[in-house]
N, C-alpha and C positions, 0 to 999 in steps of 0.2 A: 625341470621337477616340480618345482612349486605349483606352476598353473596346474599339473596334473592332479596333484595332492588337492586343490581347489575343486577341481571338476569333481573328484571322487566324492569329497563331501557333500556338496551340493546334490550329486546324482542320489547319494544315500538318503539325504533328508527328503527330497522331493519323491523317491520311491517309496520311502516309509510312509510318508503322508499321503501319497497316491493309493497305495495297497491298505492302508487303513481306512481311507475314504469308500473304496470299493468295498471292502469287507462290510462295512457298516451299511451301506446303501442296498447290500444283498439281501439284508434281515428283511423279512415282510412287513409292509406299512399298514398292518391289521392290528397294531398292538392297542392296549387301553388308550380312552382318550385322556388328555392331560391339559390342565388348564393353561389357557395361553399364557398367562404372567409367570407361570413355572418354565414355560420353554419358549424363551424368546428365538426367532429364526437366526441360526447362525449366520455369521457375517455381519450380523447388526451387532448395535452395541448391546449386549445381553442386560438383564435385569436384576437389581437388587436394591434394597434400601438404601437411600444416601442420605444420610445424616448432614447437618449443618448445610443444606441445600434446599430446605424446605421452600417451596415457592409461596410467593405472598398470597395467593388465593387460598392455601392452605390443602390443595389435593396432593394427595402422595406421589411423589415422582419417584420411580424406580429404575437405576442404571448403574452400571459398574464400571464401563471402559474397558471390558474385558470379552473377549470371543467365547469364554467357556460357558457351559450349561450348568448352572449351579445354582438353586432356590435360596436366597438369602447370603449369597456371597458377596464379600464387601472388599473390592480390590484395594492394592496398596496403593495405587496411583491416585493421585488427588483429583478429583472431580467436581465440576459445578454444574448444576442442572437450571435451566431457565424454562419454566412452564409457559403454555399458551397464555395463561391469565397473568403471568407476572409480565409478561411481552406486552399483552394488551392494557395493562395498569400502568406501564412505566415507559412505553416505548416513546421517545422524544419527536418520532415523526412515522411517517406511514412506509419507511423503509427498515425492515428488522436490521441491517448493517449498524444503524444509527444506535440502536439498543445493544446489540453485542458488543460493540466498541466500547460502551461504557464500562464494561468489566475491567477492573484494575489489571487483570492479568493479561490484557491486550493493551500494547502501548505502541504508538508509532505506526498506526496502519494508515495505508492510503486510502484517501477518501475524496471526492469530488472537491472538497474544500481546499486540499492541499496538493493537488495535482494538477492545477491549473497551467504551470509551466511546462509539464512532461510533454513537450510538443513532439519530439520526434520518436518518441518509445511506445507509442499506442496506450498509455496507461491513465490519460486524462480521463476523468468521469468516471473511474470504476471503483466499487466496494470492496476493497479486499482486507482480511484479518492476518494481524501481526502479532502473536504471542512471545511476551516476554522482550519484545524489541529486538528480536533476533533477525527480522526481515521477514516480509510476507512469504519466500519462498521455503522457508522453515516451517510454517505452520501447514499441516494437512487439513483439508477442508473436505469433509464428506456428506454425500447426501442419503441417507437410510443407510448408513455404512459403506457406501460404495462410491468411487471417486467420481468426478466430474469433469467435462474437458475444461481447458484452460480458456480464459478470455483474452490472454495476451500471450505473445511470444515467450514471455519470462516465466510462464506455466503458472499464472495469478488465475484463482477462480474468482469470479465476479458474483458476489453474493445476490447482486439484482438479478440473476437469473435462476434463482431459486424461487418456487411457487410459493409466495410469502403468506399466502392466506391458508395454506394447508398444513402450515408449519405447527405440530403438535407440542415440541419441545425443542431446546437446543441444549447440546451435551457437549462441555467443554473439558477435554481430557489434558491438564497441565502437566507434562513431565514426557521423558521419551517414549514414544508409543511405535516406534518403526518396526518392533519385531511382532507386534501384533497387527499392525496396519499398514505397513509398507513406508518404501522412500518418504522424505519430507517431513514426517514427523517428529523432527528434532526438537522443537520448542512444545508439539503438543499435536491435539487433533480438535476440530470443531466439525461436530456433526449434528445436522439439522435433519431431525425425524418429521415424517409426514405422517399425517392421520389418513392412512390408506384404507381406513375399514369405516369411514364416515357414512351415516345414512342419513338422508334427508336433504334438505336445502337450505345453505346458509349465504346471506347477502351482507357484505359490508361497504359502506361508502364513508368518505369523509372528505374534509377540505378544510385548508389552512392557510393563514396569511400572518405576516409579522405585524406589530404595532407602528410600524412606520408605513403601512399600507402596501408594502411589496413583498416578494416572495410568495406570491400564491402558488397554491398546489392542491392537488386533489387525488384521490384514488378509489378505485371501484373493483371489488371482487365477488364472483359468484362461484360457489361451489355446490355440486349435487352429487349425491351417492345413493345406490340400492342395492338392494339384495335381489337375486333372482334363482329359479331353479330350486325352489325349496331350500334357500340359504346357501346353496353350495356355491353361487356365482356371486361375484361383487364387482361392481364398477363404480367409479369415482371420477368426475370431471371438474376441472377447475379453470376459470379463465379471468384474467385481471388486468387492469391497466393504472398506470400512474402517471401524473404529469406536475412538472414543476416550472413555473414561469422563468426563474432564472432573474439573476440581479447582475447587471453589465456594467454599473457604476458603483463606486463606493461614496456613497453621502454619509457615511457615519461618522460622529462625532470624535469617537476614538481614532480616527485615521486622520485627523486633522490637527493633531496638538504638535507636529514636527518633533517628536520624541526620537532621537538620532544620535548614534554615536558619531564624533568628528575627532579628527587628530589637533591635536595642538599645533598650529602652524609655528610655534617658537621651539618646539621640542626638537632635539637633537639626539644621537646615539648615545651621548654621555650624559643626558640628562637625568637628574634624579627626581625629576617631577613624571606624573602619567603621561605617556603618550597618546590615549585615548580619554577622549572627554564624554561624558554621557549629559546631553543638553535639550531643552525645549526650543520650540520655534526654530528647528533647522531644517532646510529645505535643499534639494539637490540643484546645482547650478550647472550640471554637466548638459543641460538641454532645457528648451522651452518648447511650448507650444508651436510656435512660429519658426524657432531658430534662433540661436545665440552665438555669436560671433567668439570662438575659444582661442582663436590665434590668428595672426596676420604677418605678413613679411613685406619688406619694403619699408625704407623710412625706419623712424623709431620701431623697434622690435615690439611687436603685439599691440600697436597702438589703437588699433579697432576692438580689442579685446572688451567685452561687456556691452557692445551694441546688441540689441535683440529686436525681433521683430512681431510686431502685434497684428491687429486686426487689418486687413487691408494692406499688409506691408509696412504700416506706420512703424519708424525708426524710433526706438526708445534707449534710454541708456539705464542700464541695470545698476541697481544699488546694492553693492556688497555690503554685509553686516560687518560689525567690529569684528567677529570671530569669523574667519574664512579660512579653509584650507583647500589646495595650498593656497599662499597668500596671492591677491590679484596681480601684483606687479612681478612675479616671479616667472621662471620660464615655463613652468607646467600651468597649465591652466586650472582654476578653481572647480572643486568639484562639489563641496558643501558649504553653506554659510549660514549663520545664526543671525536673525533679524533682516533688518533691510528688505529687499524682494523675496524673501525665502519661500512665498507661498506661490510665486509665478510658476514654478515647475509643478506639472500636473501628471506625473505618471503615477502618482501615487492615489489617483482619485479615478484615472482612465483605465481601470481594470475591473475584473469581475469578482464579485463576492459570492455568487452562487450560480450554477450551471443551470440552463434551461435542458430537462431531461424528460424524455417520453419514454414509457416502458409499456411494453404488451407481451402477455405471456398466456400460454395455454398448457394444460397437463392433464394428460388422461391416464388411468390404470384399469386395467381388467383382470381378474381373476378368477379362476373356476377350481374347484375341488373334484377331481377326475376320479379319486377313489378316495376311502378314509385316510386324512392325514395327507395327502399328496395334492397341492395346489399348483396348477400353471398358470404364469402370469404374465402380462405384458405391459410395458409403460412408455409413455413418450411424452415429450415437453418440447416446447418451442418458444424462445423467447427472442423479441425484438427491441433493441435499445437505440435511440439517438442522444447523444449529448452534444450541447453546443454551449461554447463557453468563450468569454472575453479573456484571452491571453495577455493583454496589454497593448499599449501603442506599439507602431512602427519605428521604434527609436533608431535614430542613426547619429553617430558622432564620428569625427574626422572628414566629414565632406569638403573637399577642397574645391573652390571656385577660382578660376582664373580671373584677372581684372577685366576682360574682356566678356566675361558672363554676361547676358544680356539683362537677366532678372537682377543679378548683383549692380550694374550700371542703373536700372531704373530704380532700384531700391534704396541704395546709399548713396548715390548721386557722385558728380565728378569732384566736389571738394572733398568729402570723405576719402575717396579713393585716389586722390593725387599722391603719388609716388609709391602706391601700393601694388605689389606684385600678385599675392594670392590671398586669400582670406579662407579661414577655416570655420566651419560652423556645425552646430551639433542641435538636433531636433528631435522633439518626442511627435512629429508630425501629425498635429490636429487636423490636418485636411486630408490624411488617410484614414481609412476605416480601420479599426482595431484589428490585429491579429485573432484569428478564432480558431478553435478547434472545433470540428465537425464530426465527431467519430461515430460510427455507426457498427453496431454488432447485432449478428444473429447467431443464436446458439440453440443447437438441437441436441437433443440426447433420448437413445432408444433403449430400452432394456426388455430381454424375453428370459425367462427362467422357470425354475420349478423348485419349490421348497415344500417341506413338510415336517411331519413328527411321526417316528417311529420308536420302536424299542430295540435297543442293543444291549447285550449281556444282561437281558432281563429288567433293563432300567430305561427311563425316558431318553430319547435323543433327538435332536433335530438336524436337519440338512437343508443344504440349498446348492443350487448350479445356475449360472447365468450367463447370459453373452450381453455386452453393451457396445454401443458404437455413440459417440459423440462428436460433432462438429460445431465448429465456431467460424464463422465467416466474419472477417473484420476488415472495415474499411477505415484507414487512419488517414483522414483528410484535414489538411489546414486550409484556411481561407485567409485571402488577403496578405500574402506572402510577398515580400520585395524581391524580384528577379534581379540579380546584382547587374549584369550585364545593361539591362534594359534602363535599371533605376540611374547608372553611371551615364549613360547615353542620353538620357532625358534630360539629365541635371544639367548636363555640359552644353548649354544652349548660348548661340551668339546671333547678332544681328545677321540677317541676310536679305538685301535687296529689300529694305523697309518692313520685313516680318521677324519674327524670332523662330530660329530652326535649330535641330541638332547638329552639333558640330560635326559629327560623323558624316552628315550628309551635304556639309559644305566645305569641306578642305578639300586639297587636291588629290587624294588618293582615292580612288573609286572601289577600291577592294573592302572597304570597312563602311560602305553606305548600308543604313538601316532604312529600307523605304517607310516600314511602318511606326518610326521612332515619332513620338509627339513630345515636344518640350514640356517640362514640368517646373513649375514656380513652388519652390519648397521656402521662400522668404516671407512668412507672413502666415496670417489666419484668414482664409476664406478666399484665397488667391490661386489656389490650384485648378487646373482645367480637369474636369471630370474625364476627357478623353485620355488625357496622359495619366491619370490615375488608373483607368483601367488597363493601359498599356504596361505600366510598371510592376503591378501586381497579379498573382497567379494562385491557383489552388493546388499545391503539390498533394498528392496522395499515394498512399501504397495499400494494395488488397494483399491479403494473407487469409490462407484458411488452415487452421489448425484442427486436427483429426486425432480421435483418440479411439482405439478397440481395445476392450477388455473382455476377458472370460475368465472365470473362476468358479471353484467349488469349494464348500465350505461343510464341516461335520462337528457337532458337539455331542459329547456323550460321555457317560460315567462306567468306565470298563470294570471296577471293583471296588470294593471299601475296605478299610482299614479298621483299626479298633477305635479311630476317632471319626470314622465316617466316611461317605464317598470321595473317591479320586476322580477328578474331573479331566478330561481331555478334549481339546479342540485342535482339529487338524484341516489344512487347506491349502491349495493351489492356486496360482493365478498367471494368467499370460497378458501382456498390455504392450501396443504399440502405439507411439507417438509421432506424430508426423506435421510439418509445417511446409506449407507450398506458398510462395509469394510472387507477386509480379508488381513491377513498377514502370511506368512508362519512362522512355528513354529520357525525355526532356527534364524529368525530375530528378535523374540520377546524377551524381557527381561524376566528372570524368576523372578517371582514376587510371594511370599509366604506370609504367615502371618506375619513372622519375618524377613524377608530380601528380598533383590531385588538385582540381578545380571545382569547388562549388558553385552551382549556378543560383542558388537560394540563399536567403539570409537564414533560414531554418528549412527543415524538411527534405534535406537532400537523401532522399532514401535510396536504399538498395534492396533488392528482394533477398529473402533468407529462404532456402531450401535443404531439408534432410529430415532424417526419421531415426528412430532408435527402437529396440523391444526389449522387453524386461520378462523374464521367466523366474518365477519365485515360489517357494513353498515355506509354511510355517507351521509349528506345532506349539501348542499352549497348554499348560496344566495347572491344576491346584491339587495341593496335597495336604490335608489334614494332618496334625501332628497331636491334637488333644490340647487340654488346657486352655483352650483359646487360641491357639497357634495355628496360621495356616501360612503354606508357603506357595507362592504363583512363581511361575517361571514359563518363558517363552523364548523361542528361537526361529529364525528366518533365514533362509538361503536364498540369495537372490544373484542373478547373472544378468548383467546388461550388457547388449550388443556391442557398446561404445566402452564402458568402464570397468567392464569385467566382472569378477564376481565379489561378492561381499558378504559377510556374515553380520548379523543383528542378532541382539539378546537382551534377555530382561530378567532380572531375579527380584523378587519382592517377597515381604512378609507382612502379615498382620498379626497383632496379639491383642486379646481382649483379656485381661487378667480379670476383670468383673465387668459387669453389665454397663456401667457408666462410663468406660474408658475404653478407647482403642488406640493403639499405636501402630503405625505403618512406617514403612520404608522400602524404598525400591532403588536399584542401581541397573542402570541399563547403558547399552552402547548402540546408537542411533546413527543414520547416515541421512544424507541428501545427495543425490545423484545430480550431476550437472543437466540444467534444462536445455530444451531446444535453442535458446538464443544464445549462452554459453557456449554450446557446441558448433552452431552453424551460421552464427551471425556473418552476413555478406561482407560487410565492412562500412565504415564510414572514416573519413579522412581530414587530416589538419597537417598544418607545416608551421614549424617553429625552430626556436633553437634550444638546445640543452647545455648545461655545463658539464665540462669534462670532469669526472671523480678522480681521474689520475693525473691531473695536471699538477705540474711544476715549474717553477720560475724557470729554469733553463729550457722549457719548452722539450724536454726529451720525451715525452709522453703525449705529444700533440698540442694542440692549441686549446685555450682555455674555454672554448665553447663549440660546439658543431650545429652546423644547420642540418635540417632534418625532415623529411616528409614522411608521416605515418599512416597507417590504415589499420582500423580496428576490426578485428576479425573473432570468429568463435575459435575455439581450441578443443580438438578432437582427442588430445592426449590428457585431457582433465579426467581426475580421479574423484571418487565420491567423498564427500566431507563426512568426517566422523565426529561423534559427539559422545562425550562420556558425561552421564547426567546422575545425579542423586537427589533424591527426595526422602524427607524424615518428618513425620508429624505425627500428631496426636489429635484426636477426636473425643470430644465430652459431650455425654448426654445424659446428664445428673437426673436420676430418678427422683430426687427431692425438688427438683425444678422442672415440673413437666411441660413439655414444649421448647425447652433451651437446647439448643444445638450449638457447638463452638467448636471450629477446626484450625489449628495452626500447623502451616507446614513450611520447611525449610527447603529451598529448591538449589542446585547447582549445576550449570550448563557449561561444559569446556568443549568448544568446538574447535577442531583441530583439521588441517589441510583446508582451511575453509576457502572457498572459490570468491576471488576479488581481482578487480583489473588494476591495471597498472600503467600510468602514463610512461611516456618515452624516458623521463628523467628517472624514474622507478625502475625501470627495465636496465639502464646502463649503470645505475648506481649498484643495483645487486648482482650485474655480472661483475663489477669491480670487487665486490665483496666474496666472490667465488661461487655464487650460485650458477653453476654451468647451465642450467637449464634456460636462464634468461639470456645468455650470450649466443644462442642461436636466433633469437628473437630480432636482429638488427644486423646489418651488413653495409658495407662501403656501396656508394652508387657510383658504378665505374663512368657513368657520364659526367657528372656534376664534382668529382671529388679532384682535387690536385694534392702533390705530394705533401705542401703544407698544411692543407685545408680539404679534408674529408667531409664528403657530405654522406650523411647517413640515412637509410630507409629503414624504417622500424615496422614492425608488425605487433602492433599492441593486442594483446590478448588476457584474457582472464587465465590466472593460475590459481594452483593450490598452495598459495603462500602465505594466507591470514591466520590468524586464531581469534577467538572470541571467548570471553569468559563473563557469565551472567550469574548473578546471585542475589537472593532475597528471600523474604518471608510472606506466604499468603495468611490472610486472617479472612475467616468466613463464620458469622455468628447469625443466628435467628432465633426468634422467640414468638411462639404464637399461642394465644390461650383465648377462651371464651370469657367474653365481659362479667358474665356471672360469678366467674372464678375470682375475679378481681374487686366482687361486691357490688359490683354496678348492676343493677336491675334493668337489664336491657338486652335484647337479642344481639346476635353477632359476634364477631372475633377480633382482636387485634393483633397484628402481625408486625414485627419488627424485624429487620434484617439488614446486615451491614456487612461489607466485602471491602478488602485493603489489601493493597500490595505495598510492602517496604522494600523497595530495591537498595542492594548493598553495593553490587559492582555491575558496570557493563564495560567490560574493556576490549577494544579492539586492537590488535596488533596487526597492521596490516602488512608488515615485512618490510616497509621502507627503511632502508638504514639512516640511524641517525634520529630517527623520529621517536620521541618519547609517547611509550602508551599512556593514554589519559583516560580517567572513570568519568563517563557522561551522564553517571548517576548523578541528580541534583542539579543537572543541567537543564535550563528549560527554553533553550535557544532555537530548537527545531525539530523536525520530524526524527532525527537519528538521536535525539538527545532523550533523557528518561528523567522523570521527575521522581525525587526521591520516596513521595508517598502518592499514590493513586487510591481514591477510594469512592465508594458509593454507599450511602446508606438511605432506607426507606422506611416509611411507617404507614400503616394501612389498615382501615375498617372496613370489614365487609359484613353487610347486614343484609336481612332479607329483602330490602327494597332498593338499598343504594350501596355504593363502596365508594371510598375515597383515599388516594394513597398520596403522599408527600414524599419527595425525593430529595435527597441532597447529595452532591457530586463535586469532586475536583480535584487538583492536584496541589502539591507544597510548593512553597517558595522555594527560589533557587539562584544559581547563576545563569549569567548570559552566556559566556563563554568558560569552557571546560579549561582552557589552558590560559585565562585571564588572571593576571595578579591585581587585586585591589591596593591601592596606596595611594596616599595624598601627597606626602613627603618623603624623602629619604628612599625613594622607590630604587629597587634593583633595576640594572640595565634593561631595559626592553628590547626582545628580541622577537623574531618571527614565530619560534615556537613558544615563548612566554611573554607576550605583551602586557604591557601596564595599562590598567583603568583606575581611572578615580571612583568610579561606580561599578561593580561587576554583578550588582543584585537585580534580579527581576521579580515580578511578585508571583504569587500563586492564584488559584482559583477557585470559587467556590459557586455553584450554580444550584439554584432550587427550581423544582418543577412540581406540577400538580394534576393529578387526574381525577374527575368526578364522573363515576358511572351510575346512571339510573336504571334500574330495570322495570319495564313496562310492557303490558299487555298488548298485543298489536294482532288483531284478527287470528287469535289461536296460536299465535307464534311465539316463542321467547325472542325478546328485542331488549337491546340496550341502547339508550342514548349516552354519549360520552362527550366530555369536553378535557382537553388536554392544554395545559399552558405550560411552555417551557421558558426558563429564565425569567422567573416570575418577577424576579427585583432588577431586570433589564441590566444585569451585570456587563461589563466592557469584558473584551476578551483580553488575554494574556498579552500586554503589549511588549514588544521588541525594540530595541534602538536602531530602527533600519528605515530606509527609505522603501517606497513602493508600498506594499501590504504590510503596515506595521504590527501584526500579531502573530503568534504562534498559532496558525491556522490547523493544527493537528489535535490540540487538545481544548482549543477555544469554541465557543458559540459566537460565530461572527455574526449572525443575523439580529440579535438581541431578542427582545420578548417576543413570542410567536404563540399563536391560537389555534388550536385544531378542534372541530367539532365533526360528530359522525353518528352512525348508528349501525349496530350489529343486529342481526336478525337470523333466526333458524328455526326450522321445524323438524321434528325427528319422526 
């Protein structure tokens, strides 16, 4: 009965929207001409003056973040607008995503700098947007008010695919917007608006490099637009390319300080001193470039520990520092050491700092006014990108050599091997090329439609109808990845008839022979046979095609007026289909059976994903003036997913302007995010391990203390849409006594329930024990490997609707613009000041894991998932008749390293897994300064601008983290240091 009631409501709203749309379209299109700025196309972000968002360049930008047609309407939802001039004067690179991600409302976005290790997800190298640090999948990215096909299976839209030279403005709606724009707009909407009516020719070219002489990059864009047929037709074409050389080694001073967290080797579970110490000159000792002995058996235990292999296989003794964990003489091998030979390990240097990136794109749009107020249009775009990145060395630990291994005997010699049975080695494999990400994406998008202006109920109206197809061809390619079976066979080499051969080809069993096996010497630097290297490495890949079909219709009109003014209405309906098709060669897939899983590669054990879903939805939005400066804004959307069922989203808001100088705004919304293709249809990835039995008792009545298991991660077709309840409340000040000053302050709260998150095998069995029955069906006993006293479990790990997340904070946006002569300065031009900041209060993620304390990640600067307390960006600019100069300051506040860390020096509480103790849990903040100089010059009758951009003027270090590897927060930091960019922009009209 519930399902039938939902169907009825959805059909009612859809029928109402569709009927009204047809009724309005039935009106003749020969109404009076209405100025374009008063009648924005329905379905795009409509227009009205946005206070507190004045562009640095001074041009008025008018936006509302609403679909209604209403001149002067100011929506209650907070909005930030970035003008083309502001982007040009403040962008730190030739990629618009780098500029947008400087907004404090965006936090934790995936960028090429922090996606280096996303080896098996296909996300390496993309530029995605993450509002409120709620996750990129909860931010809706639009192009001219319409969706774009995703560039990953997880549904992320790559900003690299947007025609950047055509972007006229970027509109960031912070607050729930699902009722107006659809699923995924939980945190808000980022809409890229293109200059579709451009006439003339414009060219821009730039080139940049760091002050270290690396990171060379360039871009070129050409745009042309013209009108024809007496102005009834218009054509615009754009082509652009961009290249980055990439930086494949980290040679920056900041990454060579050895700033690392190390456990006190004297600490015990009852200690009242901190468990973890933050120190300098600490290095990893769990591997070396040519290998280090971490354990040996035979004779005195581990007596060969600490021998490592250098150039040509030279044997050297590692000098452990005074502070080493674990202690060198213990049963476990040391992993970190302070002092001594701490710099021998090279894993922090042999990683990529910046990807090699090549982007090419073309965009074209043609429109023709077939009748007064009716335009037919078609647009198409094609983008191709290749990203190549150093993902780090082929690190291997736990390599076991038998005493008769030929390479071991040649290197260590009989004296050291006397009485030894086995030797365990760990290496960062300097003789092997680095693991590389070599992802390629081709994204196409085509739209045809009609739009126009008409008159309905005696008042202006706009409408549009369109069909859209998008396709992303994705090649997720890894390079130089170890084949586990071949690596084991090549490493296990013995003497055979005076030569060295793979043991599998010399033993008594002919069934395991591998004719192509080439012995590989891994003990030293410069000792590996290139043929053996080629034998043990491969290039796993997965091909995927993501497709999107969309058709929609929108109409906006003012059906009647009250004593307070026009009542505005916007209606629309949309159908969308999303599809994923995947292919993986058999040699790159893991071997999965009912009882076991075997991975063939160290990473990149891909499986193809296939599936699709469709969505039908209809919406209505209205604005009702009540007089005395008060306006109500409401919206509702009915949506039916073929997989997740029916859902309703809504928004209710109000604005009140008691006097001209002040406006109050408030919104309350219910928003959703539907499960994406990956969460629904992931084919599976596997692992094997053991889990603790949460029901264990000492008498064994409820089974053993732990279970062995094999688990396969798959999608979940039973997922429901996430639901979010959002509040926004704020005030906008535009004091008449200070002309040019705008200030807005807005509080936001987003509470996500039924959030989709994935769970480990341990999570699943714990939640089942808690009584959550939906998890009990996710595992079963293996009939083959289980015994009466020791069950062996088979898990199906999936995403579930079990998490909750709460984000709260305050946004501040201030701007001031004035002519210099108004300040008593006798000079032409204007001064513009702008500052935006976000003070995050809470970011609480409850994963649903039993016994886990929910922690606030605000004030934690430890990684992509953490959220600094303050994010800010301020700018000051002068714009004169011949040149302009803009200075920018941006950064984040200082904070903690670990959200669960307890800082203490003495009398510490007991350190636990959930709440470890640190002697120093503080990490620094950031402040970067950028400078842009632009000179306006005549050039053969064209308008031209020469510009110089300097980012990180003072060459400030990144936000350092006490970790091995890349020791910086790559999400909020500038990793490259001071960089210069010079270019030219010119246009004719």
